[in-house]
C-alpha positions as CSV (number, residue, x, y, z in Angstrom):
1,M,53.7,-6.0,154.4
2,E,50.8,-3.8,155.1
3,T,50.5,-2.5,158.6
4,V,47.2,-3.4,160.3
5,P,46.0,-1.0,163.0
6,L,45.6,-2.4,166.4
7,P,42.0,-3.2,167.5
8,P,40.4,-0.9,170.0
9,T,40.4,-1.6,173.6
10,L,37.1,-2.1,175.5
11,H,37.8,1.0,177.6
12,S,38.3,3.3,174.6
13,P,35.3,5.3,173.3
14,R,35.5,3.5,169.9
15,G,35.7,0.1,171.7
16,R,32.6,0.8,173.7
17,R,30.7,1.8,170.6
18,V,31.8,-1.3,168.8
19,L,30.6,-3.5,171.7
20,A,27.3,-1.6,171.9
21,L,26.7,-2.1,168.1
22,L,27.5,-5.9,168.3
23,C,25.3,-6.3,171.3
24,A,22.5,-4.5,169.5
25,V,22.7,-7.0,166.7
26,A,22.5,-9.9,169.2
27,F,19.5,-8.2,171.0
28,L,17.7,-7.8,167.7
29,D,18.1,-11.4,166.7
30,F,17.2,-13.0,170.0
31,V,14.2,-10.7,170.5
32,D,12.8,-11.7,167.1
33,A,12.7,-15.3,168.3
34,S,10.2,-14.5,171.1
35,I,8.5,-11.2,170.2
36,T,5.6,-12.8,168.3
37,N,4.6,-15.2,171.1
38,V,2.0,-13.1,172.9
39,A,0.9,-11.5,169.6
40,M,-0.1,-14.9,168.1
41,P,-3.9,-14.7,168.9
42,H,-4.1,-11.3,167.2
43,I,-2.0,-12.4,164.2
44,Q,-4.3,-15.5,163.9
45,K,-7.4,-13.3,163.8
46,D,-6.2,-10.7,161.4
47,L,-4.5,-13.0,158.9
48,D,-7.1,-15.8,159.3
49,L,-4.5,-18.4,160.2
50,S,-5.7,-21.9,161.0
51,T,-5.0,-23.5,164.3
52,Q,-2.7,-25.9,162.6
53,S,-0.7,-23.1,160.9
54,L,-0.4,-20.9,164.0
55,P,2.7,-22.6,165.4
56,W,4.6,-21.5,162.2
57,V,4.5,-17.9,163.4
58,P,7.5,-18.6,165.8
59,S,8.7,-21.8,164.2
60,S,9.3,-20.4,160.7
61,Y,11.8,-18.0,162.1
62,L,13.5,-20.8,164.1
63,L,13.6,-23.1,161.0
64,T,15.8,-20.8,158.8
65,Y,17.6,-19.3,161.8
66,G,18.9,-22.7,163.0
67,G,19.0,-24.2,159.5
68,F,21.3,-21.6,157.9
69,M,23.4,-20.7,161.0
70,L,26.4,-22.9,160.1
71,L,26.4,-21.6,156.5
72,G,26.2,-18.1,157.8
73,G,29.1,-18.5,160.2
74,R,31.4,-20.0,157.6
75,L,30.5,-17.3,155.0
76,A,31.6,-14.7,157.6
77,D,35.0,-16.4,157.6
78,L,35.1,-16.8,153.9
79,L,33.6,-13.5,152.7
80,G,34.3,-11.1,155.5
81,R,32.5,-10.5,158.8
82,R,31.3,-7.0,158.2
83,T,30.0,-8.0,154.7
84,M,27.8,-10.7,156.1
85,L,26.6,-8.6,159.0
86,L,25.5,-5.9,156.7
87,A,23.8,-8.4,154.3
88,G,22.0,-10.1,157.1
89,T,20.8,-6.9,158.7
90,A,19.5,-5.6,155.5
91,L,17.6,-8.8,154.9
92,V,16.1,-8.7,158.4
93,G,14.9,-5.2,157.9
94,L,13.3,-5.8,154.5
95,S,11.6,-9.0,155.5
96,S,10.3,-7.5,158.7
97,L,8.8,-4.7,156.7
98,A,7.1,-7.2,154.4
99,G,5.8,-9.1,157.4
100,G,4.3,-6.0,159.0
101,L,2.5,-5.2,155.8
102,A,1.4,-8.7,155.1
103,A,-2.3,-9.2,154.2
104,S,-2.2,-13.0,154.1
105,A,-0.8,-15.8,156.2
106,G,1.4,-17.0,153.4
107,V,3.2,-13.7,153.0
108,F,3.7,-13.4,156.7
109,I,5.1,-16.8,157.2
110,T,7.4,-16.3,154.2
111,A,8.6,-13.0,155.7
112,R,9.4,-14.8,159.0
113,L,11.4,-17.4,157.1
114,A,13.4,-14.6,155.4
115,Q,13.9,-13.0,158.9
116,G,15.4,-16.2,160.2
117,L,17.8,-16.4,157.2
118,G,18.9,-12.8,157.8
119,A,19.5,-13.5,161.4
120,A,21.5,-16.6,160.6
121,L,23.8,-14.4,158.5
122,M,24.3,-11.5,160.9
123,L,24.6,-13.2,164.3
124,P,27.7,-15.4,163.8
125,A,29.3,-12.5,162.0
126,A,28.6,-10.2,165.0
127,L,30.0,-12.7,167.5
128,S,33.1,-13.4,165.5
129,C,33.6,-9.6,165.1
130,L,33.6,-9.4,168.9
131,T,36.0,-12.2,169.5
132,T,38.5,-10.9,166.9
133,T,38.2,-7.2,167.9
134,F,38.8,-7.4,171.6
135,T,42.0,-9.3,171.7
136,A,43.3,-8.4,175.2
137,P,42.3,-11.2,177.6
138,R,40.3,-9.1,180.1
139,D,38.7,-7.1,177.4
140,R,37.5,-10.2,175.6
141,Q,36.3,-11.8,178.8
142,A,34.3,-8.7,179.7
143,A,32.9,-8.3,176.1
144,L,31.8,-11.9,176.0
145,S,30.1,-11.5,179.4
146,V,28.2,-8.4,178.1
147,W,27.2,-10.2,174.9
148,A,25.9,-13.2,176.8
149,A,24.0,-11.0,179.2
150,V,22.3,-9.2,176.3
151,A,21.4,-12.5,174.6
152,G,19.8,-13.7,177.8
153,L,18.0,-10.4,178.4
154,A,16.6,-10.3,174.8
155,S,14.9,-13.7,175.1
156,A,12.8,-12.4,178.0
157,A,12.5,-8.8,176.8
158,G,11.0,-10.1,173.5
159,I,7.9,-11.3,175.3
160,L,7.6,-8.0,177.3
161,L,8.1,-5.9,174.2
162,G,5.6,-8.1,172.2
163,G,3.0,-7.6,174.8
164,V,3.4,-3.8,175.0
165,L,3.3,-3.4,171.2
166,T,0.4,-5.8,170.7
167,E,-1.8,-3.9,173.2
168,G,-0.4,-0.5,172.1
169,P,0.0,0.3,168.4
170,G,-1.0,-3.2,167.3
171,W,0.6,-6.6,166.6
172,R,2.1,-5.4,163.2
173,W,4.6,-3.3,165.2
174,V,6.3,-6.4,166.5
175,M,7.5,-6.5,162.9
176,F,7.8,-2.8,162.2
177,V,10.3,-2.2,165.0
178,N,12.9,-4.2,163.1
179,P,13.3,-1.9,160.0
180,I,13.8,1.0,162.4
181,A,16.4,-0.8,164.4
182,C,18.1,-2.1,161.2
183,A,18.2,1.5,159.8
184,L,20.3,2.4,162.9
185,V,22.5,-0.6,162.8
186,L,23.5,-0.5,159.2
187,P,25.2,3.0,159.1
188,A,26.7,2.3,162.6
189,A,28.3,-0.9,161.3
190,V,29.7,0.8,158.2
191,A,31.2,3.6,160.4
192,L,32.6,1.4,163.3
193,L,33.6,-1.9,161.7
194,P,36.6,-1.8,159.3
195,R,36.3,-3.5,155.9
196,D,37.9,-6.8,156.9
197,L,39.6,-9.2,154.6
198,P,38.2,-12.8,154.8
199,A,39.7,-14.4,157.8
200,A,39.9,-17.8,156.0
201,R,41.1,-17.6,152.4
202,R,40.0,-20.4,150.1
203,S,40.5,-21.2,146.4
204,R,37.0,-22.6,146.0
205,F,33.7,-22.8,147.9
206,D,32.4,-26.1,149.4
207,L,29.1,-25.9,147.5
208,L,28.2,-29.6,147.9
209,G,29.0,-29.6,151.6
210,S,27.1,-26.3,152.1
211,A,24.0,-27.7,150.4
212,V,24.0,-31.0,152.2
213,V,24.5,-29.6,155.7
214,T,22.0,-26.8,155.2
215,C,19.3,-29.3,154.0
216,G,20.1,-31.5,156.9
217,M,19.8,-28.7,159.5
218,L,16.6,-27.4,157.9
219,L,15.0,-30.8,157.9
220,L,16.2,-31.5,161.5
221,V,14.6,-28.3,162.8
222,Y,11.5,-29.0,160.7
223,A,11.2,-32.5,162.0
224,L,11.5,-31.3,165.6
225,I,8.8,-28.7,165.1
226,K,6.4,-31.2,163.4
227,A,7.0,-34.2,165.6
228,P,4.5,-33.3,168.3
229,D,1.7,-32.9,165.7
230,Q,2.6,-35.9,163.6
231,G,3.4,-38.1,166.5
232,W,6.8,-39.3,167.6
233,D,6.0,-42.8,166.5
234,A,4.6,-41.8,163.1
235,T,6.2,-43.2,160.0
236,R,6.6,-39.7,158.6
237,T,8.5,-38.6,161.7
238,W,10.9,-41.5,161.6
239,L,11.5,-41.0,157.8
240,Q,12.3,-37.4,158.5
241,F,14.8,-38.2,161.2
242,G,16.3,-41.0,159.2
243,T,16.8,-38.6,156.3
244,V,18.5,-36.1,158.6
245,A,20.9,-38.8,159.9
246,T,21.7,-39.8,156.3
247,L,22.3,-36.2,155.2
248,L,24.5,-35.4,158.2
249,T,26.5,-38.6,157.7
250,C,27.0,-37.8,154.1
251,F,28.1,-34.3,155.1
252,V,30.8,-35.7,157.4
253,L,32.1,-37.9,154.6
254,I,32.1,-35.0,152.2
255,E,34.0,-32.8,154.6
256,R,36.6,-35.4,155.2
257,Q,37.4,-35.4,151.5
258,A,36.8,-31.7,150.6
259,R,39.8,-29.6,149.9
260,D,38.0,-26.5,151.2
261,P,35.5,-27.8,153.7
262,I,32.7,-25.5,155.1
263,L,33.2,-27.3,158.4
264,P,36.8,-28.2,159.0
265,L,36.4,-31.2,161.3
266,S,39.7,-30.3,163.0
267,I,37.9,-27.6,164.9
268,F,36.5,-30.3,167.1
269,R,40.0,-31.1,168.3
270,V,39.9,-27.9,170.3
271,P,39.6,-29.2,173.9
272,G,36.2,-28.8,175.4
273,L,34.5,-27.2,172.4
274,A,32.1,-30.2,171.7
275,A,31.2,-30.4,175.4
276,A,30.5,-26.7,175.6
277,N,28.1,-26.8,172.7
278,L,26.4,-29.9,173.9
279,T,25.9,-28.2,177.3
280,G,24.3,-25.3,175.5
281,L,22.1,-27.5,173.4
282,I,20.8,-29.5,176.4
283,G,20.6,-26.5,178.8
284,F,18.9,-24.2,176.4
285,A,16.4,-26.9,175.5
286,G,15.2,-26.7,179.1
287,M,15.5,-22.9,179.7
288,L,14.3,-21.4,176.4
289,S,11.2,-23.6,176.2
290,M,10.1,-22.3,179.6
291,F,8.9,-19.1,177.9
292,Y,6.4,-20.9,175.8
293,F,4.9,-23.1,178.5
294,L,4.8,-20.4,181.2
295,T,3.3,-17.8,178.8
296,L,0.6,-20.4,177.9
297,Y,-0.1,-21.0,181.6
298,M,-0.5,-17.3,182.3
299,Q,-2.7,-16.5,179.3
300,T,-4.9,-19.6,179.1
301,V,-5.1,-20.7,182.7
302,L,-4.7,-17.5,184.7
303,G,-6.3,-15.2,182.1
304,Y,-3.4,-12.7,181.8
305,S,-3.6,-10.1,179.0
306,P,-0.6,-10.0,176.5
307,I,0.9,-7.0,178.3
308,A,0.5,-8.6,181.7
309,A,2.1,-11.8,180.5
310,G,5.0,-9.8,179.1
311,A,5.4,-7.7,182.2
312,A,5.6,-10.8,184.3
313,Y,9.0,-11.5,182.8
314,L,10.4,-8.1,183.8
315,P,12.1,-9.5,187.0
316,L,13.6,-12.3,184.8
317,T,15.0,-9.7,182.4
318,L,16.7,-7.8,185.3
319,G,17.8,-11.0,187.0
320,V,19.6,-12.3,183.9
321,G,21.5,-9.0,183.6
322,V,22.6,-9.2,187.2
323,S,23.5,-12.9,186.9
324,A,25.5,-12.4,183.8
325,G,27.5,-9.7,185.4
326,I,28.2,-11.9,188.5
327,G,29.1,-14.8,186.3
328,G,31.5,-12.8,184.2
329,R,33.4,-11.7,187.3
330,L,33.5,-15.3,188.7
331,L,34.9,-16.6,185.4
332,T,38.3,-15.0,186.1
333,R,38.4,-16.6,189.6
334,V,36.9,-20.1,189.3
335,G,36.6,-20.6,185.5
336,S,33.7,-21.2,183.2
337,R,33.1,-24.8,184.2
338,I,32.0,-24.0,187.7
339,V,30.0,-21.0,186.6
340,V,28.0,-23.1,184.0
341,F,27.6,-26.0,186.4
342,A,26.2,-23.8,189.2
343,G,24.0,-21.8,186.8
344,A,22.5,-24.9,185.2
345,L,21.6,-26.3,188.7
346,L,20.0,-23.0,189.7
347,A,18.0,-23.0,186.5
348,A,16.9,-26.6,187.1
349,G,15.8,-25.6,190.6
350,G,13.7,-22.7,189.2
351,L,12.1,-24.9,186.6
352,L,11.3,-27.5,189.2
353,L,9.6,-24.8,191.3
354,L,7.6,-23.7,188.3
355,S,6.6,-27.3,187.7
356,H,4.3,-27.1,190.8
357,I,2.1,-24.3,189.4
358,P,-1.5,-24.7,190.6
359,V,-4.7,-24.0,188.6
360,T,-5.5,-21.0,190.8
361,G,-1.9,-19.8,191.1
362,G,-0.7,-16.4,192.1
363,Y,2.2,-14.5,190.5
364,L,4.1,-13.7,193.7
365,A,3.7,-17.1,195.3
366,H,3.9,-19.5,192.4
367,I,5.6,-17.8,189.5
368,L,8.1,-15.2,190.7
369,P,10.3,-17.5,192.9
370,G,10.9,-19.9,190.1
371,L,11.5,-17.1,187.6
372,L,14.2,-15.5,189.8
373,L,16.0,-18.8,190.1
374,V,15.9,-19.4,186.4
375,A,17.2,-15.8,185.8
376,L,20.1,-16.3,188.2
377,G,21.0,-19.6,186.5
378,S,20.5,-18.8,182.9
379,G,22.5,-15.6,182.9
380,A,25.5,-17.5,184.3
381,V,25.0,-20.3,181.7
382,F,24.9,-17.9,178.8
383,V,28.1,-16.3,179.9
384,G,29.9,-19.5,180.7
385,V,28.9,-21.4,177.7
386,T,29.7,-18.5,175.3
387,T,33.2,-18.3,176.8
388,A,33.9,-22.0,176.9
389,A,32.6,-22.5,173.3
390,N,35.0,-19.8,172.0
391,A,38.0,-20.9,174.1
392,G,41.0,-21.9,172.0
393,V,39.4,-21.0,168.7
394,G,41.7,-18.9,166.4
395,P,40.5,-15.8,164.5
396,N,40.4,-17.7,161.2
397,R,37.6,-19.9,162.6
398,A,35.8,-17.4,164.8
399,G,32.7,-17.2,162.6
400,L,32.5,-21.0,162.4
401,A,32.8,-21.3,166.2
402,A,30.1,-18.7,166.7
403,A,27.8,-20.5,164.2
404,I,28.3,-23.9,165.9
405,L,27.4,-22.3,169.3
406,N,24.3,-20.5,168.0
407,S,23.2,-23.6,166.0
408,S,23.4,-25.7,169.2
409,Q,21.2,-23.1,171.1
410,Q,18.6,-22.9,168.4
411,I,18.4,-26.7,167.8
412,G,18.2,-27.0,171.6
413,G,15.3,-24.7,171.7
414,A,13.5,-26.6,169.0
415,L,14.3,-29.9,170.6
416,G,13.1,-28.8,174.0
417,L,9.8,-27.4,172.6
418,A,9.2,-30.6,170.6
419,I,9.9,-33.0,173.5
420,F,8.3,-31.0,176.2
421,S,5.2,-30.3,174.1
422,A,4.8,-34.0,173.5
423,V,5.1,-34.7,177.2
424,G,2.6,-32.0,178.1
425,T,0.1,-32.9,175.3
426,A,0.1,-36.6,176.2
427,R,-0.7,-35.7,179.8
428,I,-3.5,-33.3,178.8
429,H,-5.1,-35.8,176.5
430,H,-4.9,-38.6,179.1
431,L,-6.6,-36.4,181.7
432,L,-9.2,-35.0,179.4
433,G,-10.1,-38.6,178.4
434,S,-10.7,-39.5,182.0
435,G,-13.0,-36.5,182.5
436,T,-10.7,-34.0,184.1
437,P,-11.8,-30.4,183.6
438,V,-9.8,-28.4,180.9
439,P,-8.0,-26.0,183.3
440,E,-6.8,-28.8,185.6
441,A,-5.8,-30.9,182.6
442,T,-3.9,-28.1,180.9
443,T,-2.1,-27.1,184.1
444,S,-1.1,-30.7,184.8
445,G,0.3,-31.0,181.2
446,L,2.3,-27.7,181.6
447,R,3.7,-29.0,184.9
448,H,5.0,-32.1,183.3
449,A,6.6,-30.1,180.5
450,L,8.3,-27.8,182.9
451,A,9.5,-30.7,185.1
452,T,11.1,-32.3,182.0
453,G,12.8,-29.0,181.3
454,A,14.2,-29.1,184.8
455,A,15.7,-32.5,184.1
456,F,17.4,-31.3,180.9
457,A,18.9,-28.3,182.8
458,A,20.2,-30.6,185.5
459,A,21.7,-32.9,182.8
460,A,23.4,-29.8,181.3
461,A,25.0,-29.1,184.6
462,L,26.7,-32.6,184.5
463,I,27.8,-32.2,180.9
464,A,29.3,-28.8,181.8
465,L,31.9,-30.6,184.0
466,A,33.6,-31.8,180.7
467,T,34.0,-28.3,179.2
468,T,37.1,-26.3,179.1
469,N,37.6,-24.3,182.3
470,A,38.2,-21.0,180.6
471,R,39.4,-18.1,182.8
472,E,41.1,-14.8,181.9
473,D,42.0,-15.7,178.3
474,P,39.0,-17.7,176.9
475,T,40.0,-17.4,173.2
476,R,43.7,-17.8,173.1
477,P,44.3,-20.0,170.1
478,H,45.5,-23.6,170.6
479,E,47.8,-25.1,168.0
480,E,45.3,-26.1,165.4
481,E,45.8,-28.9,162.9
482,P,46.4,-27.6,159.3
483,E,43.5,-28.1,157.1
484,P,44.0,-30.7,154.3
485,D,44.5,-28.2,151.5
486,Q,46.7,-25.8,153.5
487,P,50.4,-25.8,154.1
488,H,51.4,-25.8,157.8
489,H,52.0,-22.1,158.0
490,A,48.4,-21.4,157.1
491,A,47.0,-23.4,159.9
492,G,47.7,-20.9,162.6
493,P,46.3,-17.4,162.6
494,E,48.4,-14.3,162.7
495,P,49.1,-13.0,166.2
496,A,45.8,-11.8,167.7
497,M,46.8,-8.2,168.0
498,K,47.4,-8.0,164.2
499,E,44.2,-9.6,163.2
500,T,41.9,-7.2,161.3
501,P,38.6,-6.9,163.1
């Protein structure tokens, strides 16, 4: 039997370089979800986008990112983690270059769709590389904490970076920075990540299940994006959600019969996994959508420039890093359940404060206090949910677990934006119809949207009480049920220290 070298420890030079590489991948993917937000007016003007098409600048990335995430995670298990990370990174770099050079709206939106697909391939692969590389309990706990902190930081840093680039070299550089970053990531991945064998060996690929779930996820995200424009009570909206329900029901039936399922349903027997992902979905629906509504308030009501709106999130960026570090330390003492519960309550309190923004608000008095509370809460939630969602998942399903977690976050973001936009828009239209001035009506609508986000964050805190209370060894495999086509000895992974990263 071939001897497999032991994975690096977090405190070794190579271990630190591997962690830095994987966190750079996470930062790149999460930044891309928000970096175009403050640049949208400039993109609209240069590419002659209609008002109806403008929301597709951020939404096109979210569509393929969330839609292909599950497929990308399973491919990492089936074809190798490093292989999928390299393929996704290359696609992100090439599509970003095409988007930066785009001379028409169609080319730009297509490039954003390809960007999302590349991110869906690389992010689950990166997270599963992390959970299978750092096998010592404390190393893995620390690595997951750093990963979650970087993910939280990137969401806020994307807006800051987008503002700086838009007012500096121009909006096209929100796309051009990616090829430069990918050119650094690719050789580093080849040098630092060993050529891993597929963690899950299969005789055939679940083509039908893959097609059905990908179509279902794509249509789900699309329906959530379009629902505010079409109307939640519109026939088209109900048909879309009905088709989603049909596709996902068919997918479950297919997976129950498939010999080589893309989503082995036995993974949901891992205690607390479903609750952890549901917590992430509901919690991130409230927290991630805050960026959209608060940025809209600062730019359209208070008149902030792109760079000023981006700079307003700097305290949030720093606060998330501090909060994630504190949350990571608390995990080993009180467990992930309390960390997520407390973090979600703090975030809910921050969103509730922000839901009282006035028309003539000031940054220090009306924005900063709520932002700091959201920062303290969201960093802890990122760390706790990431840990709890990976607890008890063996290396042979690490990519799948990572994909489920990230899918829940992206669907949560789309769900929050759709629901809260509908709430805010309904309020704005009602007030405008009664003769309320535009600034007052807009602010009131944004307040209602943020208040609904606070309710979602509070609900996530309650759901968190049902998650696994992971502590020092968040990913020690449970005894998993063998998959239908596998003999019993194939159901459990090799000992963690012998798993090829």
